[in-house]
C-alpha positions, 0 to 999 in steps of 0.5 A, spaced: 800 940 784 794 937 786 793 934 792 788 931 798 791 936 802 785 942 805 787 948 801 790 953 805 791 959 800 789 961 794 795 960 788 801 959 790 805 961 797 810 966 798 815 961 799 812 957 792 812 964 788 819 967 791 822 960 789 819 960 782 821 966 780 828 965 783 828 959 777 825 963 772 831 969 774 836 963 774 834 962 766 834 969 765 841 969 767 844 963 764 841 966 757 844 973 758 851 969 761 851 966 754 850 971 750 855 975 754 859 970 755 860 970 762 857 966 768 850 966 770 853 967 777 855 974 774 849 976 771 846 974 777 850 980 781 850 985 776 846 992 778 840 989 773 839 982 776 838 985 783 833 990 781 829 984 779 830 980 784 828 986 789 823 988 784 820 981 784 820 981 792 815 986 792 810 983 787 810 975 791 808 981 797 803 984 792 799 977 789 800 974 796 795 979 799 791 979 793 790 972 794 788 973 801 784 979 800 780 974 794 780 968 799 776 973 804 771 975 799 770 968 796 769 965 803 764 971 805 760 970 798 760 963 801 763 960 794 769 957 799 767 954 806 770 954 813 773 946 814 768 943 819 774 943 824 773 951 824 779 953 822 780 957 817 780 955 809 785 959 807 791 964 809 796 960 814 799 966 816 
């Protein structure tokens, strides 16, 4: 994920975290489907996976908020610098 683009956030964006967690859920659903003789789609529609998906959406928001908080602290401490353009170096939101 290395890039020459300016730093706009610490860690993954909310969208990147959500996509990554969806991939993890799909992998888990595929494993469960193999063990139970069902399909990954059936497993993803089950109450357990619905609960996991719901919990991960809250976790993504919490992590994104914490990343923004940490970025603000690092800016305040001078560890991160604002770009010369004056636009924030973190938090596009």
